[in-house]
C-alpha beads as a LAMMPS data file, in Angstrom:
LAMMPS data file: protein, C-alpha beads

82 atoms
81 bonds

1 atom types
1 bond types

-500.0 500.0 xlo xhi
-500.0 500.0 ylo yhi
-500.0 500.0 zlo zhi

Masses

1 110.0

Atoms # bond

1 1 1 286.883 205.980 -170.832
2 1 1 286.747 207.906 -167.893
3 1 1 284.178 208.240 -164.928
4 1 1 285.247 211.002 -162.525
5 1 1 283.776 210.999 -159.199
6 1 1 283.717 214.104 -157.375
7 1 1 281.685 213.098 -154.569
8 1 1 283.534 211.744 -151.241
9 1 1 280.837 209.555 -149.879
10 1 1 280.014 207.971 -153.591
11 1 1 283.790 207.263 -153.902
12 1 1 283.812 205.535 -149.976
13 1 1 280.553 203.764 -150.871
14 1 1 282.117 202.441 -154.257
15 1 1 285.343 201.419 -152.271
16 1 1 283.322 199.681 -149.182
17 1 1 281.123 197.728 -151.997
18 1 1 284.402 196.698 -153.750
19 1 1 285.794 195.103 -150.668
20 1 1 282.643 193.247 -149.754
21 1 1 282.167 191.795 -152.895
22 1 1 285.663 191.275 -154.104
23 1 1 285.047 193.004 -157.151
24 1 1 287.722 196.070 -158.100
25 1 1 285.763 199.253 -157.643
26 1 1 284.637 199.724 -161.548
27 1 1 283.443 196.068 -161.143
28 1 1 281.379 197.178 -158.249
29 1 1 279.901 200.108 -159.675
30 1 1 279.206 198.350 -162.808
31 1 1 277.476 195.749 -161.024
32 1 1 275.383 198.754 -158.650
33 1 1 274.322 200.538 -162.461
34 1 1 273.341 197.368 -163.585
35 1 1 271.381 196.133 -160.677
36 1 1 269.502 199.787 -160.590
37 1 1 268.832 199.474 -164.364
38 1 1 267.338 195.690 -164.030
39 1 1 265.315 196.851 -161.210
40 1 1 263.863 200.076 -163.250
41 1 1 262.917 197.456 -166.188
42 1 1 261.262 195.397 -164.071
43 1 1 259.193 197.958 -162.694
44 1 1 258.438 199.118 -165.549
45 1 1 257.387 195.754 -166.830
46 1 1 255.192 195.295 -163.672
47 1 1 253.653 198.657 -164.638
48 1 1 252.868 197.283 -168.069
49 1 1 251.239 194.256 -166.704
50 1 1 249.103 195.990 -164.220
51 1 1 247.872 198.302 -167.154
52 1 1 246.676 195.295 -169.294
53 1 1 245.154 193.932 -166.296
54 1 1 243.206 196.789 -165.780
55 1 1 242.519 197.238 -169.456
56 1 1 240.812 193.689 -169.295
57 1 1 239.148 193.948 -165.952
58 1 1 237.603 197.238 -167.743
59 1 1 236.647 195.822 -170.856
60 1 1 235.112 192.289 -168.791
61 1 1 233.372 194.751 -166.226
62 1 1 231.787 197.065 -168.917
63 1 1 228.028 196.857 -169.534
64 1 1 228.027 194.371 -166.524
65 1 1 225.780 194.867 -163.299
66 1 1 225.719 197.925 -161.436
67 1 1 225.802 198.658 -157.635
68 1 1 222.027 198.452 -157.781
69 1 1 221.495 195.843 -159.741
70 1 1 223.665 193.761 -157.360
71 1 1 222.198 195.496 -154.265
72 1 1 218.393 194.560 -155.714
73 1 1 219.758 190.848 -156.095
74 1 1 220.999 191.042 -152.641
75 1 1 218.781 192.957 -150.467
76 1 1 215.078 193.310 -150.167
77 1 1 213.348 196.715 -150.126
78 1 1 213.590 197.037 -146.322
79 1 1 217.535 196.972 -147.046
80 1 1 217.975 193.337 -145.019
81 1 1 219.468 190.407 -146.745
82 1 1 217.178 188.212 -149.152

Bonds

1 1 1 2
2 1 2 3
3 1 3 4
4 1 4 5
5 1 5 6
6 1 6 7
7 1 7 8
8 1 8 9
9 1 9 10
10 1 10 11
11 1 11 12
12 1 12 13
13 1 13 14
14 1 14 15
15 1 15 16
16 1 16 17
17 1 17 18
18 1 18 19
19 1 19 20
20 1 20 21
21 1 21 22
22 1 22 23
23 1 23 24
24 1 24 25
25 1 25 26
26 1 26 27
27 1 27 28
28 1 28 29
29 1 29 30
30 1 30 31
31 1 31 32
32 1 32 33
33 1 33 34
34 1 34 35
35 1 35 36
36 1 36 37
37 1 37 38
38 1 38 39
39 1 39 40
40 1 40 41
41 1 41 42
42 1 42 43
43 1 43 44
44 1 44 45
45 1 45 46
46 1 46 47
47 1 47 48
48 1 48 49
49 1 49 50
50 1 50 51
51 1 51 52
52 1 52 53
53 1 53 54
54 1 54 55
55 1 55 56
56 1 56 57
57 1 57 58
58 1 58 59
59 1 59 60
60 1 60 61
61 1 61 62
62 1 62 63
63 1 63 64
64 1 64 65
65 1 65 66
66 1 66 67
67 1 67 68
68 1 68 69
69 1 69 70
70 1 70 71
71 1 71 72
72 1 72 73
73 1 73 74
74 1 74 75
75 1 75 76
76 1 76 77
77 1 77 78
78 1 78 79
79 1 79 80
80 1 80 81
81 1 81 82
């Protein structure tokens, strides 16, 4: 299999990473691609968790007291704290 890098900057960065890690250029590029893919997967997993939390919170708050009800509990007719 071939991967032809036509960007001088990309080649330079791959060589630099390989030197710094002690890997071959192929190894350095493979690790960098894996790290980027893992980062994206982690981001997607985090977004999925946030969506679940939002869904749970939305269901939990549905039918609960509104802001007017809460205000009535906390403040009197003059707007002062009870």
